[in-house]
N, CA, C and O atoms as a GROMACS GRO file, in nm:
protein
  624
    1MET      N    1  10.796   9.555   7.846
    1MET     CA    2  10.871   9.640   7.936
    1MET      C    3  10.893   9.778   7.875
    1MET      O    4  10.877   9.880   7.942
    2GLU      N    5  10.929   9.780   7.746
    2GLU     CA    6  10.952   9.907   7.679
    2GLU      C    7  10.824   9.988   7.669
    2GLU      O    8  10.827  10.111   7.676
    3GLN      N    9  10.710   9.920   7.653
    3GLN     CA   10  10.583   9.990   7.645
    3GLN      C   11  10.551  10.056   7.779
    3GLN      O   12  10.499  10.168   7.782
    4LYS      N   13  10.580   9.988   7.892
    4LYS     CA   14  10.558  10.047   8.024
    4LYS      C   15  10.647  10.168   8.046
    4LYS      O   16  10.603  10.268   8.103
    5ASP      N   17  10.772  10.160   8.000
    5ASP     CA   18  10.864  10.274   8.012
    5ASP      C   19  10.814  10.393   7.932
    5ASP      O   20  10.823  10.508   7.977
    6ALA      N   21  10.762  10.367   7.812
    6ALA     CA   22  10.710  10.475   7.728
    6ALA      C   23  10.587  10.539   7.793
    6ALA      O   24  10.573  10.661   7.790
    7GLU      N   25  10.499  10.456   7.851
    7GLU     CA   26  10.381  10.510   7.920
    7GLU      C   27  10.422  10.593   8.041
    7GLU      O   28  10.361  10.696   8.069
    8ALA      N   29  10.523  10.548   8.113
    8ALA     CA   30  10.569  10.621   8.231
    8ALA      C   31  10.628  10.756   8.191
    8ALA      O   32  10.606  10.856   8.259
    9ARG      N   33  10.704  10.759   8.080
    9ARG     CA   34  10.760  10.886   8.032
    9ARG      C   35  10.650  10.982   7.989
    9ARG      O   36  10.661  11.103   8.009
   10ASP      N   37  10.542  10.928   7.928
   10ASP     CA   38  10.430  11.012   7.886
   10ASP      C   39  10.359  11.074   8.005
   10ASP      O   40  10.309  11.187   7.994
   11ARG      N   41  10.353  11.004   8.118
   11ARG     CA   42  10.286  11.057   8.238
   11ARG      C   43  10.376  11.152   8.317
   11ARG      O   44  10.331  11.212   8.414
   12GLY      N   45  10.502  11.168   8.277
   12GLY     CA   46  10.593  11.257   8.348
   12GLY      C   47  10.684  11.183   8.445
   12GLY      O   48  10.757  11.247   8.520
   13ALA      N   49  10.681  11.052   8.445
   13ALA     CA   50  10.769  10.975   8.532
   13ALA      C   51  10.896  10.941   8.456
   13ALA      O   52  10.895  10.925   8.334
   14ILE      N   53  11.004  10.930   8.530
   14ILE     CA   54  11.133  10.899   8.469
   14ILE      C   55  11.170  10.757   8.511
   14ILE      O   56  11.171  10.725   8.630
   15SER      N   57  11.200  10.675   8.416
   15SER     CA   58  11.230  10.536   8.444
   15SER      C   59  11.380  10.516   8.454
   15SER      O   60  11.457  10.579   8.381
   16SER      N   61  11.421  10.430   8.545
   16SER     CA   62  11.562  10.394   8.557
   16SER      C   63  11.571  10.245   8.583
   16SER      O   64  11.470  10.178   8.601
   17ALA      N   65  11.691  10.194   8.584
   17ALA     CA   66  11.710  10.051   8.603
   17ALA      C   67  11.668  10.008   8.743
   17ALA      O   68  11.624   9.895   8.762
   18SER      N   69  11.681  10.098   8.842
   18SER     CA   70  11.650  10.061   8.980
   18SER      C   71  11.504  10.086   9.016
   18SER      O   72  11.461  10.047   9.125
   19GLY      N   73  11.428  10.150   8.931
   19GLY     CA   74  11.288  10.176   8.963
   19GLY      C   75  11.235  10.295   8.886
   19GLY      O   76  11.295  10.340   8.788
   20VAL      N   77  11.123  10.345   8.931
   20VAL     CA   78  11.058  10.457   8.864
   20VAL      C   79  11.057  10.576   8.959
   20VAL      O   80  11.017  10.565   9.075
   21VAL      N   81  11.102  10.690   8.909
   21VAL     CA   82  11.098  10.814   8.985
   21VAL      C   83  10.980  10.894   8.933
   21VAL      O   84  10.972  10.923   8.814
   22VAL      N   85  10.890  10.929   9.020
   22VAL     CA   86  10.769  10.998   8.981
   22VAL      C   87  10.786  11.147   9.005
   22VAL      O   88  10.836  11.189   9.110
   23GLN      N   89  10.744  11.225   8.909
   23GLN     CA   90  10.751  11.370   8.921
   23GLN      C   91  10.625  11.417   8.992
   23GLN      O   92  10.514  11.380   8.954
   24VAL      N   93  10.641  11.500   9.096
   24VAL     CA   94  10.528  11.548   9.175
   24VAL      C   95  10.516  11.698   9.156
   24VAL      O   96  10.612  11.773   9.173
   25ARG      N   97  10.396  11.742   9.121
   25ARG     CA   98  10.367  11.886   9.108
   25ARG      C   99  10.246  11.918   9.193
   25ARG      O  100  10.149  11.843   9.197
   26GLU      N  101  10.253  12.033   9.261
   26GLU     CA  102  10.143  12.075   9.344
   26GLU      C  103  10.032  12.133   9.257
   26GLU      O  104  10.058  12.217   9.171
   27LYS      N  105   9.911  12.087   9.280
   27LYS     CA  106   9.797  12.140   9.206
   27LYS      C  107   9.734  12.250   9.289
   27LYS      O  108   9.697  12.228   9.404
   28LYS      N  109   9.723  12.368   9.232
   28LYS     CA  110   9.668  12.482   9.302
   28LYS      C  111   9.532  12.516   9.246
   28LYS      O  112   9.505  12.498   9.128
   29GLY      N  113   9.444  12.567   9.334
   29GLY     CA  114   9.315  12.616   9.290
   29GLY      C  115   9.332  12.750   9.220
   29GLY      O  116   9.440  12.807   9.222
   30PRO      N  117   9.226  12.800   9.157
   30PRO     CA  118   9.240  12.924   9.080
   30PRO      C  119   9.279  13.046   9.165
   30PRO      O  120   9.355  13.131   9.119
   31LEU      N  121   9.228  13.055   9.288
   31LEU     CA  122   9.265  13.169   9.372
   31LEU      C  123   9.411  13.164   9.412
   31LEU      O  124   9.481  13.265   9.406
   32ARG      N  125   9.456  13.048   9.453
   32ARG     CA  126   9.597  13.034   9.496
   32ARG      C  127   9.692  13.044   9.378
   32ARG      O  128   9.802  13.097   9.392
   33ALA      N  129   9.652  12.995   9.263
   33ALA     CA  130   9.737  13.004   9.144
   33ALA      C  131   9.746  13.147   9.092
   33ALA      O  132   9.836  13.179   9.015
   34ALA      N  133   9.653  13.232   9.133
   34ALA     CA  134   9.654  13.372   9.088
   34ALA      C  135   9.750  13.459   9.168
   34ALA      O  136   9.768  13.576   9.136
   35ILE      N  137   9.814  13.403   9.273
   35ILE     CA  138   9.910  13.481   9.352
   35ILE      C  139  10.027  13.517   9.261
   35ILE      O  140  10.089  13.428   9.202
   36PRO      N  141  10.058  13.646   9.248
   36PRO     CA  142  10.165  13.687   9.156
   36PRO      C  143  10.304  13.663   9.214
   36PRO      O  144  10.325  13.668   9.335
   37CYS      N  145  10.399  13.637   9.124
   37CYS     CA  146  10.540  13.627   9.160
   37CYS      C  147  10.598  13.767   9.148
   37CYS      O  148  10.618  13.818   9.038
   38MET      N  149  10.625  13.828   9.262
   38MET     CA  150  10.670  13.967   9.265
   38MET      C  151  10.815  13.974   9.309
   38MET      O  152  10.868  13.876   9.362
   39PRO      N  153  10.880  14.088   9.289
   39PRO     CA  154  11.014  14.106   9.347
   39PRO      C  155  11.007  14.093   9.499
   39PRO      O  156  10.905  14.125   9.560
   40PHE      N  157  11.113  14.045   9.558
   40PHE     CA  158  11.114  14.013   9.701
   40PHE      C  159  11.074  14.131   9.790
   40PHE      O  160  10.992  14.113   9.880
   41PRO      N  161  11.128  14.252   9.768
   41PRO     CA  162  11.087  14.363   9.857
   41PRO      C  163  10.937  14.393   9.850
   41PRO      O  164  10.876  14.423   9.953
   42VAL      N  165  10.878  14.385   9.733
   42VAL     CA  166  10.734  14.410   9.718
   42VAL      C  167  10.656  14.299   9.788
   42VAL      O  168  10.553  14.325   9.852
   43ALA      N  169  10.703  14.176   9.776
   43ALA     CA  170  10.635  14.064   9.841
   43ALA      C  171  10.640  14.078   9.993
   43ALA      O  172  10.543  14.046  10.062
   44VAL      N  173  10.752  14.125  10.046
   44VAL     CA  174  10.764  14.144  10.191
   44VAL      C  175  10.671  14.257  10.238
   44VAL      O  176  10.609  14.247  10.344
   45ILE      N  177  10.660  14.363  10.160
   45ILE     CA  178  10.567  14.472  10.194
   45ILE      C  179  10.424  14.419  10.196
   45ILE      O  180  10.346  14.453  10.285
   46CYS      N  181  10.388  14.337  10.097
   46CYS     CA  182  10.252  14.279  10.094
   46CYS      C  183  10.230  14.187  10.213
   46CYS      O  184  10.121  14.185  10.270
   47LEU      N  185  10.332  14.110  10.251
   47LEU     CA  186  10.321  14.024  10.370
   47LEU      C  187  10.298  14.110  10.494
   47LEU      O  188  10.213  14.078  10.576
   48PHE      N  189  10.374  14.217  10.507
   48PHE     CA  190  10.360  14.309  10.621
   48PHE      C  191  10.220  14.368  10.625
   48PHE      O  192  10.156  14.372  10.730
   49LEU      N  193  10.171  14.414  10.509
   49LEU     CA  194  10.036  14.471  10.503
   49LEU      C  195   9.930  14.367  10.538
   49LEU      O  196   9.834  14.397  10.610
   50ASN      N  197   9.946  14.246  10.486
   50ASN     CA  198   9.848  14.139  10.515
   50ASN      C  199   9.849  14.100  10.663
   50ASN      O  200   9.747  14.059  10.717
   51THR      N  201   9.965  14.113  10.728
   51THR     CA  202   9.974  14.077  10.869
   51THR      C  203   9.897  14.174  10.956
   51THR      O  204   9.830  14.133  11.052
   52PHE      N  205   9.905  14.302  10.924
   52PHE     CA  206   9.844  14.402  11.011
   52PHE      C  207   9.706  14.450  10.964
   52PHE      O  208   9.625  14.492  11.046
   53VAL      N  209   9.679  14.445  10.835
   53VAL     CA  210   9.548  14.481  10.782
   53VAL      C  211   9.508  14.370  10.685
   53VAL      O  212   9.546  14.375  10.567
   54PRO      N  213   9.433  14.271  10.731
   54PRO     CA  214   9.401  14.156  10.646
   54PRO      C  215   9.341  14.197  10.511
   54PRO      O  216   9.245  14.274  10.505
   55GLY      N  217   9.400  14.144  10.405
   55GLY     CA  218   9.350  14.168  10.270
   55GLY      C  219   9.416  14.284  10.198
   55GLY      O  220   9.410  14.292  10.076
   56LEU      N  221   9.480  14.375  10.271
   56LEU     CA  222   9.539  14.492  10.207
   56LEU      C  223   9.658  14.455  10.119
   56LEU      O  224   9.671  14.507  10.008
   57GLY      N  225   9.744  14.366  10.166
   57GLY     CA  226   9.858  14.321  10.085
   57GLY      C  227   9.813  14.246   9.961
   57GLY      O  228   9.874  14.259   9.855
   58THR      N  229   9.708  14.166   9.975
   58THR     CA  230   9.654  14.093   9.860
   58THR      C  231   9.595  14.191   9.760
   58THR      O  232   9.608  14.172   9.639
   59PHE      N  233   9.530  14.295   9.811
   59PHE     CA  234   9.474  14.399   9.724
   59PHE      C  235   9.585  14.470   9.646
   59PHE      O  236   9.571  14.495   9.527
   60VAL      N  237   9.695  14.503   9.714
   60VAL     CA  238   9.809  14.568   9.648
   60VAL      C  239   9.871  14.473   9.546
   60VAL      O  240   9.911  14.516   9.438
   61SER      N  241   9.881  14.345   9.581
   61SER     CA  242   9.942  14.248   9.489
   61SER      C  243   9.859  14.232   9.362
   61SER      O  244   9.914  14.197   9.257
   62ALA      N  245   9.729  14.257   9.370
   62ALA     CA  246   9.645  14.248   9.250
   62ALA      C  247   9.691  14.349   9.145
   62ALA      O  248   9.686  14.321   9.026
   63PHE      N  249   9.738  14.465   9.190
   63PHE     CA  250   9.782  14.566   9.095
   63PHE      C  251   9.918  14.532   9.034
   63PHE      O  252   9.952  14.582   8.927
   64THR      N  253   9.997  14.447   9.102
   64THR     CA  254  10.124  14.404   9.041
   64THR      C  255  10.099  14.313   8.922
   64THR      O  256  10.182  14.304   8.831
   65VAL      N  257   9.983  14.245   8.921
   65VAL     CA  258   9.947  14.163   8.805
   65VAL      C  259   9.929  14.253   8.683
   65VAL      O  260   9.971  14.218   8.573
   66LEU      N  261   9.866  14.368   8.704
   66LEU     CA  262   9.847  14.463   8.594
   66LEU      C  263   9.979  14.521   8.546
   66LEU      O  264   9.991  14.567   8.432
   67CYS      N  265  10.080  14.520   8.635
   67CYS     CA  266  10.213  14.572   8.600
   67CYS      C  267  10.303  14.465   8.539
   67CYS      O  268  10.420  14.491   8.509
   68GLY      N  269  10.250  14.343   8.521
   68GLY     CA  270  10.327  14.240   8.452
   68GLY      C  271  10.379  14.128   8.539
   68GLY      O  272  10.458  14.047   8.491
   69ALA      N  273  10.338  14.119   8.665
   69ALA     CA  274  10.384  14.009   8.751
   69ALA      C  275  10.329  13.878   8.697
   69ALA      O  276  10.215  13.870   8.651
   70ARG      N  277  10.412  13.774   8.704
   70ARG     CA  278  10.378  13.643   8.654
   70ARG      C  279  10.292  13.567   8.755
   70ARG      O  280  10.307  13.586   8.876
   71THR      N  281  10.203  13.482   8.707
   71THR     CA  282  10.123  13.395   8.794
   71THR      C  283  10.127  13.253   8.739
   71THR      O  284  10.185  13.227   8.633
   72ASP      N  285  10.065  13.162   8.812
   72ASP     CA  286  10.056  13.023   8.766
   72ASP      C  287   9.934  13.000   8.678
   72ASP      O  288   9.895  12.885   8.654
   73LEU      N  289   9.874  13.108   8.631
   73LEU     CA  290   9.758  13.099   8.540
   73LEU      C  291   9.792  13.165   8.406
   73LEU      O  292   9.736  13.269   8.374
   74PRO      N  293   9.883  13.106   8.328
   74PRO     CA  294   9.925  13.172   8.204
   74PRO      C  295   9.817  13.175   8.097
   74PRO      O  296   9.821  13.258   8.006
   75ASP      N  297   9.718  13.084   8.107
   75ASP     CA  298   9.615  13.078   8.004
   75ASP      C  299   9.500  13.176   8.031
   75ASP      O  300   9.412  13.192   7.946
   76ARG      N  301   9.500  13.241   8.146
   76ARG     CA  302   9.394  13.338   8.179
   76ARG      C  303   9.439  13.479   8.145
   76ARG      O  304   9.558  13.510   8.149
   77HIS      N  305   9.344  13.563   8.111
   77HIS     CA  306   9.372  13.702   8.078
   77HIS      C  307   9.413  13.778   8.205
   77HIS      O  308   9.372  13.741   8.315
   78VAL      N  309   9.493  13.882   8.188
   78VAL     CA  310   9.543  13.961   8.300
   78VAL      C  311   9.428  14.017   8.385
   78VAL      O  312   9.436  14.017   8.508
   79CYS      N  313   9.324  14.063   8.321
   79CYS     CA  314   9.210  14.119   8.396
   79CYS      C  315   9.142  14.013   8.482
   79CYS      O  316   9.098  14.043   8.593
   80CYS      N  317   9.133  13.892   8.432
   80CYS     CA  318   9.073  13.783   8.508
   80CYS      C  319   9.156  13.753   8.633
   80CYS      O  320   9.102  13.735   8.742
   81VAL      N  321   9.287  13.747   8.616
   81VAL     CA  322   9.377  13.721   8.729
   81VAL      C  323   9.370  13.837   8.829
   81VAL      O  324   9.372  13.815   8.950
   82PHE      N  325   9.362  13.960   8.778
   82PHE     CA  326   9.348  14.077   8.864
   82PHE      C  327   9.222  14.064   8.951
   82PHE      O  328   9.229  14.084   9.072
   83TRP      N  329   9.109  14.030   8.889
   83TRP     CA  330   8.984  14.018   8.964
   83TRP      C  331   8.984  13.900   9.060
   83TRP      O  332   8.919  13.905   9.164
   84LEU      N  333   9.057  13.793   9.027
   84LEU     CA  334   9.071  13.682   9.122
   84LEU      C  335   9.145  13.728   9.248
   84LEU      O  336   9.108  13.689   9.359
   85ASN      N  337   9.249  13.810   9.230
   85ASN     CA  338   9.322  13.863   9.346
   85ASN      C  339   9.236  13.959   9.427
   85ASN      O  340   9.241  13.959   9.550
   86ILE      N  341   9.156  14.042   9.358
   86ILE     CA  342   9.065  14.133   9.428
   86ILE      C  343   8.963  14.051   9.508
   86ILE      O  344   8.931  14.086   9.622
   87ALA      N  345   8.911  13.943   9.449
   87ALA     CA  346   8.816  13.856   9.519
   87ALA      C  347   8.880  13.794   9.643
   87ALA      O  348   8.817  13.786   9.748
   88ALA      N  349   9.005  13.748   9.630
   88ALA     CA  350   9.075  13.690   9.744
   88ALA      C  351   9.092  13.794   9.855
   88ALA      O  352   9.078  13.762   9.973
   89ALA      N  353   9.123  13.919   9.817
   89ALA     CA  354   9.137  14.026   9.916
   89ALA      C  355   9.005  14.050   9.990
   89ALA      O  356   9.004  14.065  10.112
   90PHE      N  357   8.895  14.054   9.916
   90PHE     CA  358   8.765  14.076   9.981
   90PHE      C  359   8.724  13.959  10.069
   90PHE      O  360   8.663  13.979  10.173
   91ILE      N  361   8.757  13.838  10.028
   91ILE     CA  362   8.730  13.721  10.113
   91ILE      C  363   8.808  13.733  10.243
   91ILE      O  364   8.756  13.704  10.351
   92GLN      N  365   8.934  13.776  10.234
   92GLN     CA  366   9.016  13.792  10.353
   92GLN      C  367   8.960  13.902  10.444
   92GLN      O  368   8.956  13.885  10.566
   93ILE      N  369   8.918  14.013  10.385
   93ILE     CA  370   8.863  14.123  10.464
   93ILE      C  371   8.733  14.082  10.533
   93ILE      O  372   8.714  14.107  10.652
   94LEU      N  373   8.643  14.017  10.458
   94LEU     CA  374   8.513  13.981  10.514
   94LEU      C  375   8.521  13.873  10.621
   94LEU      O  376   8.442  13.873  10.716
   95THR      N  377   8.616  13.780  10.607
   95THR     CA  378   8.626  13.672  10.705
   95THR      C  379   8.728  13.702  10.815
   95THR      O  380   8.753  13.617  10.901
   96ALA      N  381   8.787  13.822  10.812
   96ALA     CA  382   8.883  13.859  10.918
   96ALA      C  383   8.814  13.872  11.053
   96ALA      O  384   8.879  13.860  11.157
   97ILE      N  385   8.685  13.896  11.053
   97ILE     CA  386   8.608  13.912  11.177
   97ILE      C  387   8.616  13.785  11.261
   97ILE      O  388   8.623  13.792  11.383
   98VAL      N  389   8.615  13.670  11.196
   98VAL     CA  390   8.620  13.543  11.268
   98VAL      C  391   8.761  13.481  11.265
   98VAL      O  392   8.776  13.360  11.283
   99MET      N  393   8.862  13.562  11.241
   99MET     CA  394   9.004  13.525  11.241
   99MET      C  395   9.046  13.438  11.122
   99MET      O  396   9.166  13.425  11.096
  100VAL      N  397   8.953  13.381  11.051
  100VAL     CA  398   8.988  13.298  10.936
  100VAL      C  399   9.054  13.382  10.828
  100VAL      O  400   9.156  13.342  10.771
  101GLY      N  401   8.998  13.498  10.800
  101GLY     CA  402   9.053  13.586  10.698
  101GLY      C  403   9.189  13.640  10.734
  101GLY      O  404   9.275  13.657  10.647
  102TRP      N  405   9.212  13.666  10.863
  102TRP     CA  406   9.341  13.716  10.906
  102TRP      C  407   9.449  13.609  10.887
  102TRP      O  408   9.558  13.639  10.839
  103ILE      N  409   9.418  13.486  10.926
  103ILE     CA  410   9.513  13.375  10.908
  103ILE      C  411   9.536  13.349  10.760
  103ILE      O  412   9.649  13.329  10.716
  104MET      N  413   9.427  13.350  10.682
  104MET     CA  414   9.439  13.331  10.536
  104MET      C  415   9.525  13.441  10.477
  104MET      O  416   9.606  13.415  10.388
  105SER      N  417   9.509  13.563  10.525
  105SER     CA  418   9.583  13.677  10.474
  105SER      C  419   9.732  13.662  10.502
  105SER      O  420   9.815  13.693  10.416
  106ILE      N  421   9.766  13.616  10.620
  106ILE     CA  422   9.908  13.595  10.654
  106ILE      C  423   9.968  13.485  10.567
  106ILE      O  424  10.078  13.500  10.516
  107PHE      N  425   9.895  13.374  10.550
  107PHE     CA  426   9.945  13.266  10.464
  107PHE      C  427   9.958  13.314  10.319
  107PHE      O  428  10.051  13.274  10.249
  108TRP      N  429   9.867  13.397  10.276
  108TRP     CA  430   9.872  13.452  10.140
  108TRP      C  431   9.999  13.534  10.122
  108TRP      O  432  10.070  13.521  10.022
  109GLY      N  433  10.028  13.618  10.223
  109GLY     CA  434  10.152  13.698  10.219
  109GLY      C  435  10.276  13.611  10.220
  109GLY      O  436  10.375  13.643  10.154
  110MET      N  437  10.272  13.501  10.297
  110MET     CA  438  10.387  13.410  10.298
  110MET      C  439  10.404  13.344  10.162
  110MET      O  440  10.517  13.327  10.115
  111ASP      N  441  10.294  13.307  10.098
  111ASP     CA  442  10.302  13.248   9.963
  111ASP      C  443  10.362  13.348   9.864
  111ASP      O  444  10.439  13.310   9.776
  112MET      N  445  10.325  13.476   9.879
  112MET     CA  446  10.383  13.579   9.791
  112MET      C  447  10.533  13.590   9.812
  112MET      O  448  10.610  13.603   9.716
  113SER      N  449  10.575  13.584   9.939
  113SER     CA  450  10.718  13.599   9.970
  113SER      C  451  10.799  13.477   9.929
  113SER      O  452  10.918  13.488   9.901
  114LEU      N  453  10.734  13.362   9.926
  114LEU     CA  454  10.805  13.238   9.893
  114LEU      C  455  10.789  13.196   9.748
  114LEU      O  456  10.823  13.083   9.713
  115SER      N  457  10.738  13.284   9.665
  115SER     CA  458  10.724  13.251   9.524
  115SER      C  459  10.863  13.234   9.461
  115SER      O  460  10.960  13.290   9.513
  116PRO      N  461  10.874  13.160   9.352
  116PRO     CA  462  11.006  13.131   9.294
  116PRO      C  463  11.090  13.255   9.263
  116PRO      O  464  11.209  13.256   9.295
  117SER      N  465  11.033  13.357   9.203
  117SER     CA  466  11.114  13.473   9.169
  117SER      C  467  11.162  13.545   9.294
  117SER      O  468  11.273  13.598   9.296
  118SER      N  469  11.078  13.548   9.398
  118SER     CA  470  11.118  13.612   9.522
  118SER      C  471  11.232  13.535   9.587
  118SER      O  472  11.327  13.596   9.638
  119LEU      N  473  11.224  13.401   9.586
  119LEU     CA  474  11.330  13.321   9.647
  119LEU      C  475  11.463  13.339   9.574
  119LEU      O  476  11.567  13.351   9.638
  120ILE      N  477  11.459  13.339   9.443
  120ILE     CA  478  11.583  13.356   9.366
  120ILE      C  479  11.645  13.492   9.394
  120ILE      O  480  11.766  13.501   9.417
  121GLN      N  481  11.564  13.598   9.393
  121GLN     CA  482  11.616  13.731   9.420
  121GLN      C  483  11.669  13.741   9.562
  121GLN      O  484  11.771  13.805   9.585
  122GLN      N  485  11.600  13.679   9.658
  122GLN     CA  486  11.644  13.684   9.797
  122GLN      C  487  11.778  13.613   9.812
  122GLN      O  488  11.867  13.665   9.879
  123GLN      N  489  11.794  13.495   9.752
  123GLN     CA  490  11.919  13.422   9.764
  123GLN      C  491  12.033  13.498   9.699
  123GLN      O  492  12.144  13.502   9.753
  124LEU      N  493  12.009  13.559   9.583
  124LEU     CA  494  12.113  13.638   9.518
  124LEU      C  495  12.151  13.758   9.604
  124LEU      O  496  12.268  13.792   9.615
  125PHE      N  497  12.051  13.822   9.665
  125PHE     CA  498  12.077  13.939   9.750
  125PHE      C  499  12.156  13.899   9.873
  125PHE      O  500  12.251  13.969   9.911
  126LEU      N  501  12.119  13.787   9.937
  126LEU     CA  502  12.188  13.743  10.058
  126LEU      C  503  12.333  13.706  10.031
  126LEU      O  504  12.419  13.722  10.117
  127HIS      N  505  12.360  13.654   9.912
  127HIS     CA  506  12.497  13.617   9.876
  127HIS      C  507  12.574  13.733   9.815
  127HIS      O  508  12.689  13.716   9.773
  128GLY      N  509  12.513  13.850   9.810
  128GLY     CA  510  12.581  13.968   9.758
  128GLY      C  511  12.596  13.968   9.607
  128GLY      O  512  12.683  14.038   9.554
  129VAL      N  513  12.515  13.892   9.539
  129VAL     CA  514  12.523  13.886   9.394
  129VAL      C  515  12.421  13.985   9.336
  129VAL      O  516  12.301  13.974   9.361
  130HIS      N  517  12.469  14.080   9.260
  130HIS     CA  518  12.381  14.175   9.193
  130HIS      C  519  12.393  14.151   9.044
  130HIS      O  520  12.504  14.147   8.990
  131LEU      N  521  12.282  14.134   8.977
  131LEU     CA  522  12.283  14.092   8.838
  131LEU      C  523  12.340  14.198   8.744
  131LEU      O  524  12.409  14.163   8.648
  132GLN      N  525  12.313  14.325   8.767
  132GLN     CA  526  12.359  14.429   8.676
  132GLN      C  527  12.512  14.434   8.665
  132GLN      O  528  12.564  14.436   8.554
  133PRO      N  529  12.587  14.436   8.779
  133PRO     CA  530  12.732  14.436   8.766
  133PRO      C  531  12.785  14.311   8.696
  133PRO      O  532  12.883  14.318   8.623
  134LEU      N  533  12.719  14.196   8.718
  134LEU     CA  534  12.763  14.075   8.650
  134LEU      C  535  12.747  14.087   8.499
  134LEU      O  536  12.833  14.043   8.423
  135MET      N  537  12.636  14.147   8.456
  135MET     CA  538  12.613  14.164   8.312
  135MET      C  539  12.714  14.263   8.253
  135MET      O  540  12.760  14.244   8.141
  136GLU      N  541  12.747  14.368   8.330
  136GLU     CA  542  12.845  14.464   8.281
  136GLU      C  543  12.982  14.399   8.268
  136GLU      O  544  13.053  14.421   8.170
  137LYS      N  545  13.020  14.316   8.368
  137LYS     CA  546  13.149  14.247   8.362
  137LYS      C  547  13.152  14.149   8.246
  137LYS      O  548  13.255  14.133   8.180
  138GLN      N  549  13.039  14.084   8.221
  138GLN     CA  550  13.031  13.990   8.110
  138GLN      C  551  13.056  14.062   7.978
  138GLN      O  552  13.130  14.012   7.894
  139SER      N  553  12.997  14.180   7.960
  139SER     CA  554  13.016  14.253   7.835
  139SER      C  555  13.159  14.306   7.826
  139SER      O  556  13.218  14.308   7.718
  140GLU      N  557  13.217  14.351   7.941
  140GLU     CA  558  13.357  14.396   7.940
  140GLU      C  559  13.449  14.281   7.903
  140GLU      O  560  13.542  14.298   7.824
  141TRP      N  561  13.423  14.163   7.961
  141TRP     CA  562  13.507  14.046   7.933
  141TRP      C  563  13.497  14.007   7.786
  141TRP      O  564  13.598  13.970   7.725
  142SER      N  565  13.378  14.016   7.728
  142SER     CA  566  13.361  13.984   7.587
  142SER      C  567  13.439  14.082   7.500
  142SER      O  568  13.498  14.042   7.400
  143GLU      N  569  13.439  14.211   7.539
  143GLU     CA  570  13.515  14.311   7.463
  143GLU      C  571  13.663  14.285   7.471
  143GLU      O  572  13.735  14.300   7.372
  144VAL      N  573  13.712  14.244   7.589
  144VAL     CA  574  13.854  14.213   7.605
  144VAL      C  575  13.890  14.092   7.521
  144VAL      O  576  13.994  14.091   7.455
  145GLN      N  577  13.806  13.990   7.523
  145GLN     CA  578  13.832  13.871   7.443
  145GLN      C  579  13.833  13.906   7.294
  145GLN      O  580  13.918  13.857   7.220
  146ALA      N  581  13.741  13.988   7.251
  146ALA     CA  582  13.737  14.027   7.110
  146ALA      C  583  13.861  14.106   7.072
  146ALA      O  584  13.916  14.086   6.964
  147ALA      N  585  13.906  14.194   7.159
  147ALA     CA  586  14.026  14.273   7.132
  147ALA      C  587  14.149  14.183   7.125
  147ALA      O  588  14.234  14.200   7.038
  148ASN      N  589  14.159  14.085   7.217
  148ASN     CA  590  14.272  13.993   7.217
  148ASN      C  591  14.270  13.903   7.095
  148ASN      O  592  14.376  13.864   7.046
  149ALA      N  593  14.154  13.870   7.046
  149ALA     CA  594  14.144  13.783   6.930
  149ALA      C  595  14.191  13.856   6.804
  149ALA      O  596  14.240  13.793   6.711
  150LEU      N  597  14.177  13.987   6.802
  150LEU     CA  598  14.218  14.064   6.686
  150LEU      C  599  14.367  14.087   6.682
  150LEU      O  600  14.422  14.112   6.575
  151VAL      N  601  14.434  14.080   6.798
  151VAL     CA  602  14.579  14.101   6.801
  151VAL      C  603  14.647  13.971   6.760
  151VAL      O  604  14.640  13.871   6.832
  152LEU      N  605  14.711  13.973   6.647
  152LEU     CA  606  14.779  13.855   6.597
  152LEU      C  607  14.927  13.864   6.629
  152LEU      O  608  14.987  13.970   6.615
  153PRO      N  609  14.985  13.755   6.672
  153PRO     CA  610  15.130  13.759   6.698
  153PRO      C  611  15.207  13.781   6.571
  153PRO      O  612  15.176  13.722   6.467
  154THR      N  613  15.308  13.865   6.577
  154THR     CA  614  15.392  13.890   6.459
  154THR      C  615  15.519  13.810   6.467
  154THR      O  616  15.573  13.786   6.575
  155GLU      N  617  15.565  13.769   6.354
  155GLU     CA  618  15.689  13.690   6.349
  155GLU      C  619  15.806  13.787   6.338
  155GLU      O  620  15.800  13.883   6.262
  156THR      N  621  15.912  13.761   6.414
  156THR     CA  622  16.030  13.846   6.406
  156THR      C  623  16.148  13.772   6.357
  156THR      O  624  16.256  13.829   6.344
   0.00000   0.00000   0.00000
């Protein structure tokens, strides 16, 4: 029994007394994994561009890779990921004539908008949470705590 539990943990499954919970991860192809995680406003602009001019948003997103946007291909060089995005843009442009590229382009833009970093930034924005003021308050609070720690009560 213990050997089965160890094998399950090695495969990424978590064992419990009531059963086995399996971890599921989506496997993406190289083109789809090359979609960059961009800030939400940039992702929405790319979605808008892809909706009205198939492939243009994907072409713009390729340049965000050169600016440091993260992808699901960490083991590939930045130039390789850039060219994968350029290839996806050209596929969308060339197949837009038969509507396949246009639909692919819209889905590509939706994937850009729904990437993890975009979702986190969107949720923080919708809830009115801005990271910079929080960091400033954190440093102010730390300074106040440090100042209070230095003030020692005096005996009278």
